[in-house]
Every structure is written in structure tokens, then in C-alpha cells.
C-alpha positions as CSV (number, residue, x, y, z in Angstrom):
1,M,-7.4,-10.3,10.2
2,Q,-6.7,-13.5,8.0
3,S,-8.1,-11.3,4.7
4,L,-4.7,-9.5,5.1
5,I,-2.6,-12.1,4.7
6,G,-1.0,-12.3,1.1
7,T,-0.8,-9.6,-1.5
8,G,-2.6,-5.8,-1.3
9,V,-2.4,-3.6,-3.6
10,A,-2.0,0.2,-3.2
11,L,-4.0,1.3,-6.2
12,V,-3.3,4.3,-8.0
13,T,-5.8,7.2,-9.0
14,P,-5.6,7.4,-13.0
15,F,-6.1,11.0,-14.6
16,K,-7.6,12.1,-17.9
17,K,-5.7,14.5,-19.9
18,D,-7.3,17.3,-18.2
19,F,-6.3,15.7,-14.7
20,S,-9.7,14.7,-13.7
21,V,-10.1,11.4,-12.2
22,D,-10.4,8.6,-15.1
23,V,-13.2,6.6,-13.5
24,E,-13.5,4.2,-16.3
25,A,-9.4,3.3,-16.0
26,L,-9.9,3.2,-12.4
27,S,-12.4,0.5,-12.6
28,K,-10.5,-1.3,-15.4
29,I,-7.0,-1.3,-13.1
30,V,-9.3,-2.6,-9.8
31,N,-10.7,-5.6,-12.4
32,F,-7.4,-6.3,-13.1
33,Q,-6.0,-6.7,-10.1
34,I,-9.0,-8.9,-8.9
35,D,-8.5,-11.2,-12.3
36,N,-4.9,-11.6,-11.7
37,G,-4.8,-13.2,-8.0
38,I,-4.4,-10.4,-5.7
39,D,-5.8,-10.7,-2.2
40,Y,-7.1,-7.3,-1.5
41,L,-7.2,-3.9,-2.4
42,V,-5.9,-0.4,-0.9
43,V,-7.7,2.7,-1.8
44,L,-6.1,6.3,-1.0
45,G,-2.9,5.6,0.1
46,T,0.7,7.4,-1.1
47,T,0.2,6.3,-4.3
48,A,-2.9,7.2,-4.9
49,E,-1.6,10.8,-4.9
50,N,-4.1,11.4,-2.3
51,A,-2.3,14.7,-1.2
52,T,-3.9,16.1,-4.4
53,L,-7.5,15.0,-4.4
54,D,-9.9,16.9,-2.9
55,D,-12.4,15.8,-0.5
56,D,-15.2,15.3,-3.8
57,E,-12.4,13.4,-5.9
58,K,-11.7,10.9,-2.8
59,E,-15.4,10.2,-2.5
60,L,-15.4,9.4,-5.9
61,V,-12.4,7.3,-5.7
62,I,-13.9,5.4,-3.0
63,K,-17.1,4.7,-4.5
64,T,-15.7,3.7,-7.9
65,V,-13.5,1.1,-6.3
66,I,-16.0,0.1,-4.2
67,N,-18.8,-0.8,-6.9
68,S,-15.9,-1.9,-9.1
69,N,-14.6,-4.3,-6.7
70,N,-18.6,-5.6,-6.0
71,N,-17.7,-7.2,-2.7
72,R,-15.1,-9.8,-4.3
73,L,-12.1,-8.5,-2.5
74,P,-11.5,-7.1,0.8
75,I,-11.0,-3.2,0.7
76,V,-8.3,-1.4,2.9
77,L,-8.9,2.6,3.2
78,G,-6.2,5.1,3.8
79,V,-6.9,7.6,6.5
80,G,-3.9,9.0,8.1
81,G,-2.0,12.0,8.6
82,N,-0.3,15.1,10.8
83,N,-3.0,16.2,12.5
84,T,-4.6,13.8,15.3
85,Q,-7.9,15.8,15.7
86,K,-8.6,16.0,11.8
87,I,-8.2,11.9,11.5
88,V,-10.4,11.8,15.0
89,E,-13.2,13.6,13.1
90,E,-12.6,11.9,9.7
91,L,-13.4,8.5,11.8
92,K,-16.2,9.7,13.7
93,T,-18.0,11.2,10.6
94,R,-17.2,8.6,7.5
95,N,-19.3,6.4,6.3
96,F,-17.4,3.2,6.0
97,T,-19.8,0.6,4.4
98,G,-17.6,-1.8,2.3
99,I,-14.4,-1.1,4.2
100,E,-12.7,-4.1,5.8
101,A,-9.6,-2.3,7.6
102,I,-8.1,1.2,7.9
103,L,-4.5,2.0,6.7
104,S,-3.0,4.8,9.0
105,V,0.5,6.6,8.4
106,S,2.7,7.7,11.1
107,P,2.2,11.3,11.3
108,Y,4.7,13.2,9.1
109,Y,6.7,16.6,8.9
110,N,6.1,17.2,12.7
111,K,8.5,14.9,13.7
112,P,6.9,13.3,16.7
113,T,8.8,11.6,19.2
114,Q,7.7,7.9,20.0
115,E,5.6,8.8,22.6
116,G,3.8,11.2,20.3
117,I,3.5,8.2,17.8
118,Y,1.9,6.0,20.6
119,Q,-0.5,8.8,21.6
120,H,-1.6,9.8,18.3
121,F,-2.7,6.1,17.5
122,K,-4.0,5.8,21.1
123,A,-6.2,8.9,20.0
124,I,-7.1,6.9,16.3
125,V,-7.7,3.7,18.2
126,A,-10.8,5.2,20.5
127,V,-12.7,6.4,17.6
128,S,-11.4,4.2,15.1
129,P,-14.9,1.8,14.1
130,L,-12.7,-0.7,12.0
131,P,-9.3,-2.6,12.5
132,I,-6.4,-0.5,11.9
133,I,-2.9,-1.0,9.9
134,L,-0.3,1.1,11.1
135,Y,2.1,2.3,8.1
136,N,5.9,3.2,9.1
137,V,7.6,4.6,5.9
138,P,10.3,6.7,7.5
139,G,11.4,7.7,3.7
140,R,8.2,10.0,3.4
141,T,7.3,10.7,7.4
142,S,11.2,11.8,8.4
143,S,10.4,9.8,11.7
144,N,11.0,5.9,12.0
145,M,8.3,4.4,14.3
146,L,10.4,2.0,16.3
147,P,9.5,-1.8,16.9
148,E,9.3,-0.9,20.6
149,T,6.9,1.7,20.0
150,V,5.0,-0.9,17.0
151,I,4.6,-3.8,19.6
152,R,3.5,-1.3,22.7
153,L,0.9,-0.1,20.5
154,A,0.0,-4.3,19.2
155,N,-0.2,-5.2,23.0
156,D,-2.2,-2.6,24.3
157,F,-4.8,-2.0,21.8
158,D,-7.0,-5.1,20.2
159,K,-7.9,-3.0,17.1
160,I,-4.3,-2.1,16.1
161,V,-4.1,-5.8,14.0
162,A,-1.0,-4.9,11.6
163,I,1.4,-2.9,10.4
164,K,2.6,-2.0,6.9
165,E,6.8,-1.9,7.6
166,A,8.2,0.2,4.8
167,A,11.5,1.0,6.6
168,G,13.3,-0.7,4.0
169,D,15.1,-2.8,6.8
170,I,15.1,-6.3,7.2
171,V,16.7,-6.0,10.4
172,Q,14.0,-3.8,11.9
173,A,11.3,-6.2,10.1
174,M,13.0,-9.0,12.1
175,K,12.3,-7.8,15.5
176,L,9.2,-7.0,15.0
177,I,8.2,-10.1,13.5
178,Q,10.4,-11.6,16.8
179,G,8.9,-9.4,19.4
180,K,4.9,-9.1,18.1
181,P,1.9,-10.8,19.8
182,K,1.1,-13.9,18.1
183,E,-2.2,-12.6,16.1
184,F,-0.3,-9.5,14.8
185,L,0.5,-9.3,11.2
186,I,3.9,-8.2,9.9
187,I,3.1,-6.4,6.1
188,S,6.2,-5.6,3.9
189,G,5.5,-1.9,2.6
190,D,8.9,-2.3,0.5
191,D,8.4,-4.6,-3.0
192,M,12.1,-5.6,-2.9
193,I,12.3,-7.3,0.6
194,A,8.9,-8.6,0.5
195,L,9.7,-12.2,0.2
196,P,12.3,-12.1,2.5
197,M,10.3,-10.6,5.1
198,I,7.7,-13.0,4.6
199,L,10.4,-15.9,4.7
200,A,11.2,-14.4,8.2
201,G,7.6,-14.6,9.4
202,G,5.7,-12.1,7.7
203,S,2.3,-11.9,6.7
204,G,2.4,-10.7,2.7
205,V,2.8,-7.0,1.4
206,I,1.0,-3.9,0.4
207,S,2.7,-3.3,-3.1
208,V,3.0,-1.4,-5.7
209,I,4.9,-3.6,-8.5
210,G,1.9,-5.9,-7.6
211,E,-0.1,-3.3,-9.4
212,G,1.4,-3.9,-12.8
213,F,2.3,-7.4,-12.5
214,P,-0.4,-8.5,-10.2
215,A,-0.3,-12.5,-11.6
216,Q,3.5,-12.7,-10.9
217,F,3.8,-10.9,-8.0
218,S,0.6,-12.5,-6.0
219,Q,1.9,-15.8,-6.9
220,M,5.3,-15.2,-5.6
221,V,3.8,-14.2,-2.2
222,R,1.7,-17.5,-2.2
223,Y,4.8,-19.5,-2.9
224,G,6.4,-17.7,-0.1
225,L,3.9,-18.0,2.5
226,Q,4.0,-21.5,1.4
227,R,7.8,-21.6,1.9
228,K,8.5,-23.0,-1.7
229,V,11.6,-20.6,-1.6
230,D,13.0,-21.8,-5.0
231,E,9.9,-20.9,-6.8
232,A,9.1,-17.8,-5.3
233,Y,12.7,-16.8,-5.8
234,K,12.4,-17.2,-9.4
235,L,9.6,-14.8,-9.6
236,H,11.2,-12.2,-7.2
237,Y,14.3,-12.3,-9.6
238,Q,11.8,-11.7,-12.6
239,L,10.4,-9.0,-11.4
240,S,13.2,-7.2,-9.6
241,D,14.5,-5.4,-12.3
242,A,10.9,-3.9,-12.7
243,I,10.9,-3.0,-9.2
244,D,13.7,-0.8,-9.9
245,L,12.5,0.8,-12.9
246,I,9.3,1.9,-11.4
247,F,10.7,3.9,-8.4
248,E,13.7,5.2,-10.4
249,Q,11.7,8.4,-11.1
250,G,9.4,8.2,-8.0
251,N,6.1,6.7,-7.4
252,P,3.9,6.5,-9.2
253,A,4.8,8.2,-11.7
254,G,6.7,4.9,-12.7
255,I,3.7,2.4,-12.1
256,K,1.4,4.4,-14.3
257,E,3.9,4.1,-17.2
258,V,3.4,0.5,-16.6
259,H,-0.2,0.8,-17.0
260,K,0.4,2.8,-19.8
261,S,2.2,0.3,-21.4
262,L,-0.9,-2.3,-20.5
263,G,-3.2,0.0,-21.7
264,L,-4.9,0.3,-18.6
265,S,-5.0,4.2,-18.3
266,E,-2.8,7.3,-19.3
267,N,0.5,7.9,-17.3
268,I,-0.8,11.3,-16.0
269,V,0.3,12.3,-12.6
270,R,-0.3,16.1,-10.9
271,L,2.1,18.5,-9.8
272,P,4.3,18.6,-7.9
273,L,4.9,14.9,-9.5
274,V,6.0,14.6,-13.2
275,N,6.0,11.8,-15.9
276,V,9.1,9.8,-16.4
277,D,11.5,10.7,-18.8
278,E,11.3,9.2,-22.3
279,N,14.4,6.9,-21.7
280,L,12.7,5.2,-18.6
281,A,9.3,5.3,-20.1
282,E,11.3,3.6,-23.2
283,R,12.5,0.7,-20.4
284,I,9.9,0.2,-19.2
285,S,7.7,-0.6,-22.1
286,N,10.4,-2.9,-23.0
287,F,10.1,-4.9,-19.7
288,V,6.4,-5.1,-19.8
289,Q,6.4,-6.2,-23.4
290,N,9.0,-8.9,-22.6
291,I,8.0,-10.1,-19.5
């Protein structure tokens, strides 16, 4: 899966003032990524406020991204949840034309054991028509997919090709890199430690900050993959304050404020999320204007 090496971005779902999906803004955001060096697009992940979209809206988002992309970049689609059978049924029935791979989060809320996580993904592999990227994000799922479980899945199923590792733990990431099968990709899901993970042997990142500053962030990742350490860290430190800013009051409220400052979309999120406050909005705007 060479197409998944580098910088992917977790696309937001922009909304109009009436909270409907803003198709025009989404198309602008897609083109902004492509024009500024991003390697692939990730649709309907956490950053897309997937949990608040109904089925028709999800289809609209997918269609808009595919049409706007026009076969220029690979597209990864988020298909995950905590009801294994529901995911299995979706994988059996969905049209995956235009999609390169699936990103599937470890089950949340249920708090399964490691064996439960393994069996969940085993059931998904049995029906998935596409390669699967595992997604470990303990801060949202309340359970950590341990390196032993990931490596077991990677060894047992060729269709599982990568993991988006977002535990925020560089030691855990290094254990994954050390123990993984040769072709299995370790992709950072944490913008702040993306570069250290790449330099340790990771394959890139699925990013949020990259969606706001795609040229700088994707160049940082390329430098990291080329082992141009000084050049990479120069860009990392240019963006590190922005990474803190966009997550200070939650995702995607922060990155949507960046998009507003860039003139790409409104900064509207759906409840239970709320906009960043005026103080943070001003600091984000200042950063965008001065970078």
C-alpha cells in the first residue's frame, strides 16, 4: 500500500449556518489539500463529525469528495463502530467505487478485551472488499489496542495493511514498528509526534493540522521520510503552536476555525460540539495570518 505512505488528512464536514452540509465548501477544502501536496484523503472519520451525520448526509459527503477529487488522490473511507454486525452489513452492501481502503476504529464504549478487539476485526476482514487500516485512539474509545493485538492481526490477515496509531505514546509506536510485518504500515494519528514516529520507522500520518496547513505539513513529512531531520524539525516547530491551538478546545472546532480564517468554510460544528471561544479564535486567526 505505497499509496498510504506520506500525509493523509482527516477531512472535516463543513456546515452552512442552517447546519446542512456545505458541499461547495467541502469541494474547496478537497482542492486545497490536493493543490498543496497532500498524498491521500480520509473521509468520514472522527474529524468529519461522523457521529452526527445521517445516512443521506454521509452519502452526500462521500459523493462530493469523490467528485471533487476526480481520481487525483487515493481516498480512504471511515467504516467503523462498536456494533460489529452493523459494520459487517455495511461492508457487504456499500458501493466502494472510488475508495482505496477502509479506516476502521477499534470499538468504543463497549470496552472489549484484546481478544474481543481481535475477533471484531476478524469478522470485518471476512467481508471487507478493500484493505483495512486499523485505528487505535484510546482517548476516544476508552480501550487501548495493544501492540501484541495489532501485530497478531497484521500477521494473521493480509487484508489488514496498516494502523493509524493515535495513543499519543511514542514508546508504544516504537514497539509496533519493531514488531510489525515488513510491509505493514505504522501511520501516526497524532500530529505532535508524527515526525518522531516517522523518523523511528513509521510511514506517515493521518493528520488534522495538515488540513489547515497542507503545504508545510506535507513537506515536513516528506523531509522526515527522506531522513532530512533538520529540515523536517524546522517545519515541525513552525507548526507546533498551531497543533496545540487547534486541539485546545476540541476537534474539529479548532481546525474549522483555521478554515474560516483561510476563507474555505464557516466555523460551524454540530452539538454536542460548540465553537471555540473568542479568545482562541483570535489566537488561531493571528497564527494563520502570520505563518
